N, C-alpha and C positions, 0 to 999 in steps of 0.2 A: 504494499500500500504506500501511498504518497503522504508525507507529512502534510497536516492541514494547510491550504493556502490562505494567505491573509486576505481580508476584505479588499475590494478594489479601491485604489484612491481616487478622489475626485480629479474630476478633470486633470675668390680667396679672401676671405672674410678676415678682418682684423681681430685677433683674439684679444680678450680683456686681459689686463695685467692682473697678476695675483695680488690679493689683498696682503696687508702686513700680516705675517705669520702670528699665531696666538703666542702668548706666553706659555712656557712648558708647566706642567702639572706642578702645582705647590706640593711641599712636603707634607703628606697627610698621615705620616706615621703617628699614631696616637700616642699621647703620653700617658704613662701609667699612673693610675689614680688609686688611692686607697678606698674610694667609695666604689662598692660593688654595684654591678646591675641589679635591678629588682629581681626578687627571688621568683616572682611568676614568669618573668620573661626568660630567666635562665632555665626554669623547669620546662616552659614550653619549647624551647630550643633542644634541650636535651632529650625530651621525648620524641620530637620530629626527627633528630639526627641519630637517636638511639645511642647516646653517649652519656655516661654518668655525669651529673651535675658537676661533681668536684673536677672533672677532667676538661670542663669548657673554660678556656682561657677568655676572659672578657675583652681583651685587647687584640685577639686574633681576628683577622677578617673572616666574614662569612664564607668567602671563596675558598680560603684555606681550611675551613670547617666542612667543606664538602657541599655547600649549598649551591643548587643550580635551579634552572627555571621552574621545573616541576615542583621541587621542594619550596621554592620561593612563593609560588601560588598557595600551597598548603599553609606557610608560615603567615602569609597575609590573612588569610581566612582565619586562622587560629587566633591571632592577634585582635582581629576585628571582633570575634566572638567574646574575647576576654574583656575588651574595653567598651563594646557596644557602639562603636563609632567606625565609619568607613576609613580606610587607610590608604593613601596613595602608595601603590607598590613600589614606585621610585624611591621611598624613604629607605628601603633597605639596601638600595644601591648607593644612595647619597650618604648613608650612616652606617657603613658596613662592618661594625663590630657591635657586640652586645652592649658595651658601655656607651658608645655613641648613640645607638638606637634608643637605649633607655633614656638618655638625656634629651633626645628628640621627642619621644613620647610624653616625658614628664614636664618639659618646659614648654613645648610647642602645642601640644595635644595631639591626638592621633589624627584629627581632621585638618591640621595645619598644612600649609604648603612646605615641602622640604626646603631646606637651605638651597641658595643658588648653587649648582654644581660646578666643579672646576672646569675651566675652559677645555675644549676637546684638543688633542694634539693631532688626531688625524685630519687631514685637509682633503675632502672629497674632490673629485675631478669635476669641475663645472664646465660645461660645454656652452661657450659664449654664443650669443645670437645677437649681440649689437653689431653695428657697423656692416649691416648687409647680410648678417649670418643667420637670419630666421629661416626655417625650414618648411616647406609647403607640403602638406598631405595631400597628394593628387590622386591617390587610389586607396580604397579601403575595401576589405572583405573579412568575412568571419563565418565560422560554423561553431556555434555554441549550443549547450543544452537548451532545448525548446526554441532554437533559433537557427534554422538552416542557412540563413543569409543575413545581409546587413539590414535590410528593411524589416525583416522578422525580429531581429535583434532589438531594433528601436521600437518596435510595436510592444514587444515584451517588457522593455524597460518603462515605456510610458504608462502602461497599464498596471504595472507593479507585479508583473507575472513571476510565478514561482516554479522553476523547472527541475526541482529535485524530485527524485523517484526512488524506488528501491534498486538495488543492484541488479541489472539485467541477467537472466540466465545465461551461462556460459562464460561469464566473467570469473566469478568464484562462488564456492558453495555456502550461501548465508545460512543454510539449515545446519551445517556442520560447525561453521566458524564464527557465527554471530552469536552474542549473548547480551541480553539488556543490562547485565551487571558486568562489572570488571572482573575478567577471569583470564589468567595467564594463557597466552596462545590463542586468544580469541579477539575478535573486534567488538567494541562497544557500539558500532554504527553498522547498519546495513543500507545506508542511503548514499546518494551522490548525484551529481549532475552529469549526465551522460549524452553523448551525440547519438542521434538515431542514424542507423544504417552504416555503421563504422565497418561492417563486415563486407560492404558492397563497394565495388570500384569499376571504373571504365577503362580497361588497358589501351583500347584503340586510340581513345582521345590522346594518349601520351606516346603512342607508338609503341607499346610493350606487348608482349606475349602474355597469355593467361598464366603460364607457369611462373613467370617472373613477377606479375602482379600479385599472385597469391602469396608469394614468399616475401614481398616487400612490406616492412614494418608499417602498421597503420598511421604511425606519426609521420612518415614520409609520405604516404598517400594523402592524408589530410592536408599537409603542407603544399603538395603539388596541386591539389584541387583548389585550395584557397588562394594560392598565388595566381592561378589561372583567372579566378574570378576577380581578383584585385586589379590585375593588368586590364581586364576588360572594363572595370569600373572607371579606370583612368583614361580609357580610350586608346590603349596602345596595342598594336598588333604584335604577334610573335616576330614578324620580319624587321619591324622597326628597332627592336631591342638587340636582335642577332648581332654578335661581335661587339657590343657596346660595353662601355665601362660602367656596368651596373653591378652593384654589390648585393650580396644576400647574407642577412644577419638574423639568425633564428635562436630564440631561447628555447632550450629543450633538454629533455633526458629521454633514454630509451624506454620502450614500454615493456620489454621482456618477451616480445612476440618471437624473437629468434630462438628462445629457449624451446619453443614449441616445434621448431624445424630442425635444428642442428645444422651443422656446416655440410655434413655429407648430403649430396643430392639438392642443395639449395640452388635455385636458379638464380639467385641474386649474388652468389658468392660473398666476396667481402663488402659488397655495396650496401649491406644493411646496418652498419655501424652508425654511431651518432653523428659523425661528421657530415655523413651523406644526406641528412636531413636538408642542409644547405647546398651540398655538392649536386644533389639530383637536380635541384631547381636550376643551378648554373649549367649543368650539362644539358637539360631539356631545352633551354632557350639560348645556349651559346653565350652566356654571359661572362665577361672578362674581368669584372671587379673582384673584390675579395669574397669569399664564401665561408662564413664562420658560423659555428654553433657555440653560444654561450650557455654555460650552466653555473648559475649562482643561486640555485634553488629557486624560491618563490619570487625573486626579482629578476629571473633570467630574461623574461621578455622585454621588461622596461630597459634592462641593461643592454640588451641587443639594440634597441632603438637608439641609445646613447652612442653605441659603437658605430651604427650607421650615420648618425648625425655627424659624428667626428670625421668619418670617412668622406662625407660630403663636403664639410668645411675645409678639410685639408686638400680637396681636389683630387682625391684618390679615386673617388666614384662620382660620376655625374648624375646617376639615379641610384637609388637604394631601395630593395625590399627588406622589410624588418617586421619582426613579429615574434610569436611563440607558439608552441603546441605542447598539448599533454594528452596522453592516451592512459586510461586505467584498465589494464586487463587482468589483474589478479588481485590478491588479497593483501600483498606484500606492504603497500603504503598504509592500508587500513590497520595492519597489526602493528606497524612501527609507530603510528600516530596514536594508537590506543595506549601502547606502552608510555607515551609522552603525555598522555591525558590531554591531547589537543582536540580530539573529535568530540562533536555534540552528541550526546546519547539520544536527543530528541530529534536529530536530523534536520536541523536548521542552523543557520549562522545568524545569531541575533546580535549583530555588531552594534556596540555602544548601549545595549540594553541592560538593565540590571540583572536580568536572568541569563545572560550570555554564558554559554557553557562549552564553547568551542566551535569548530567549523565542520563543514561537510566537504569531502574531497569532490573534484569535478574535472571534467576534460574539455578540450575543444582546441580551436586554432583561429588565430587572427593575424592578418598580414596588412601592412601599410606599404604604398609606394611613395617615396620621399624625393624631393628635389629642392635645391636652394630656392627661396621665395623669388628673389630677383629674377632669376632664370625662368621659373614657372610663369611668372607675369609675361616675360618676353616671349615665351613660347605658346602663350594662349592657353595654358593648362586650366582645367577646372580645379579649384582649390576648395577642399572641404573645410579646412581649418590650418592653423599654423602652430608649429612647435617652436616656442621661444627659446627654451633652454632646457637641458637635462643635466642633472648632476648625479654623480656616483660616489660613494664611499663606504667605509666599513666601521663596524662597532669596535673593532681592536680587541683588546683584552678586557673581558667582562667577567662577572660572577661565574659564568659557565658559558660554554661554546654556543648555546642556543639562547642566552639571556639577552634580551634587547638593551640597548644603551641609548636613553633619551637625549644625551648630549650629542652623540653622533648622528641621531636622527634629525635633531634641530639644526645641526650644522649642514646636512645635505639639503634641506629645504632653504636655508639661508643662502647657500651658494647658488641654488637654482635661481632664486629671486634675483640675486646680485648680478648673475650672469646676463640676464636680459634687462636689467634696470627696471624690473617690476616692483610695484609696492604692495605690501601685504593688504592694506585696506581696499585695494582694487581687486582682490581675489574674491570671486563670488561662489565658487564651488571647490571644495576638496574631495576628491575621490580618494578615500583613505585605503591603506592596506586592510585595516579593519577585519581581524580574523575572528573576532568574537571571543576572545580569551580573557580571562581574568587579569592577567599581567599586560598583554600586548595592547589592549585598547586604551586603558588609562595612560600608559606610557606614550603611546603615539600621540594622544590628545594633548598631554602635557608638553611634548616636544614642539608641536604645532603652535600652541598658545605662547609658548616662550618666544618664538620667532615673531609672531603677530604682535605680541606685546611690545617689542622693541619699536614698533611703528605707529601703534594705535592703542587707545583705551576703549574703543567702541565695543559694543557686545552684540552678539546674535546677528551679525550682518552677513556671515558666510556659511552657506549650506554646507553639510558635510554628510557623506554617506559611503556605502560600499555595495559594489555589485555582487559581492560574495553572498548577500542575503537572497539574491535572486537565483544564482547559477550554482552556488558552492564556490569553494576555493579551488581554482584552476591550477594551482601549484606552478609549474614552469610557465604556463600561459596566463597567469593571473594578471600580470602587468599589462598585457596586451587587451585583456577583457576590460580593465578599469580604464585604460587609456582611450580605446574606442568609445567607451561609454562617455567619456568627457568631450571628445571630439564630437560626438553627435549631439551632446548637449549644447555645446558652443555653436554648431552649425545650425540646430533648429531653435535656439533661444528658449530652451525649456529644460528644467531640471527635474529629472526622474526621481520617484520616491526610493528610499531604501526601506527594507521590510523588517518587521520584527523588533521595532524599537519604541514599544509603547511607553515604557518607563525608563528613561535614561539612567545609565549607571551612576549610582550615588558616589562612587569613588572620584568623580570628576565633576566640578561645578559649572555645568553648562550655561547656567543663568549669568555667571560672571565672565564667560569666556567669549571669544570672536564667533563661536560656532553654534549653530543650530542644526540638529538632525534633520535631514530633508525626508520627512515622512509622507509627503504628499506631491503630487505633480504640481509644479508652478511655472509660470512665465518667468523668463529671464530678461528683465529689462536693463537698458544701459550697457556699458561695455562689458564684454564677456571674456573673463580671464579664469582659468582653472588650474589647479595643482593637482598631481596624481602621484601617489606614493606607492612603492613596492619594496618590501624588506625581506630579504632572503634569510632563510634558516641558516645560521652560520655567519650572519653579520653583514652581507653586502646589501646596502641600502641605496635606492634610486628615487629620485623625485624630479617630475617634469613639470613644465609651465606651458600651457597651450592658450591660444586666444583665436578669436574669430578671423576669418579670411578678410582681406582688403576687398573693397567693392571693385571688381573688374569684370570685363566681358569676355568670358573665355571662348576661344575658337575650337578647341578640341572638345568633343562630347563623348559620354560613355558609349561603349559598344554593347550589343546584346550580351547578356551573361552567358557563360558557356552552358551548353546543353550536354550533360553526362548521362550516358546510357549505362548505369550501374547494374551490376549483378554480383551476386555472392561469390567472392574468391577469398577464402578463409581457411585456416588451419584451426581446428578445435583443439581444445586442451585434451591432452592425452588422458 
């Protein structure tokens, strides 16, 4: 069965010079004090860490004690239960010893804002878009859960559609591996966002044999089909691109399909490995620019867009295809995310809601065709919207490999705004990473607020949401799903609703912040500027700034969408 759907809502460029580097981290080594931490706090940590109370050093950092993201969430929940007040999860990052956390809770109170964090040492790469460096989006295509094409995607977003279903038969055995409670070796979720007809393909359209197509990883097949649709949307024929300096940049991981086949007897030979997601596209159209696959986990697709933008600005590519793809064929990600307590047992991603309990995995593919804006205007291209800047950075060393860093997240947003000269008060929409987790959502909101508060004290002027509430978390393709949503919102001057946010998370004070959850469809009046975030598990963060296209009269028109005559070409699970 499908989790209940919500009620429908109403209605060669000059690079920027790098800013002055920040001061290095101050010495934060705590001084030893005779005053011990509160007994209840010591007892709480001892129970969570399964360490005798007498063995807990009050001046040792939580990271040294073995606290990581899963345990961090448990500790926040326990502290809230003890104090009866919400606690910003970042407090444990800003006050990372028992003594310092106890002082913070005692002096400031559990609901107070944490002290200003130390400045970040990492400097994310900001792709400049000043001095003629803005990038035109001249083609778009996608195949997402509940949305086989771009028009269907926009319709789904506008109406507040919910595309999550139970795991289809043939992916993995939910009867054997799903449990509604947490059991080792089982998944806490049996839901996801799935693409219809992923087993079907049209080999003749791409000049392939049936045997080759059957052995081809569905991630490659999805990418090839979506690329063909993207080129038609931009109005380009295959012949026009042939032999050109066109780059291909895809965020992806492999689906595990090759494990069903084995190397012996495979018609694709070595052509099914991860790098061939981009290489197959370059080969199909005889493209001579770079062909790269990016894997930074959940930020892969948005990082691939940044890589494409840099290639265009450097003159390495004249056109660039950029996007991401994800396919969920087996239980492996479900089991891994269940261990990490990242999945929602209810089968929905309630981003920013009080009852958010994790995300739902999803799959899909999105591709953009990019060109420098000045060249696109000269060439008479139709421009959907404009990418003004993209910045990428990393969390660096945190409490644990998967623990987010609000300082690094804030810095990547700050760098993206600075790279294009945009001002936070002009941003009308944030498409958040928004995984609906206890730790991740408040930290992301805090980082955004920190950046916006440097420029404005206005409240509630910027809508915020996440397409994960509609489709699930598309993992490697998450960034392109969010980016295309924002591009469509900018193009159509409407902000689609985010779902399942009836009661905003009390760990973040929305009323005092620049942000308001976008829970209904609304007209977008005035200048249209949006920010899009994608944060990878492991720390690679990306943020893009996009805006409306200039008023131009295009010469080039879209071509008819490709007609695929698909049929089932598929290896079943053994």
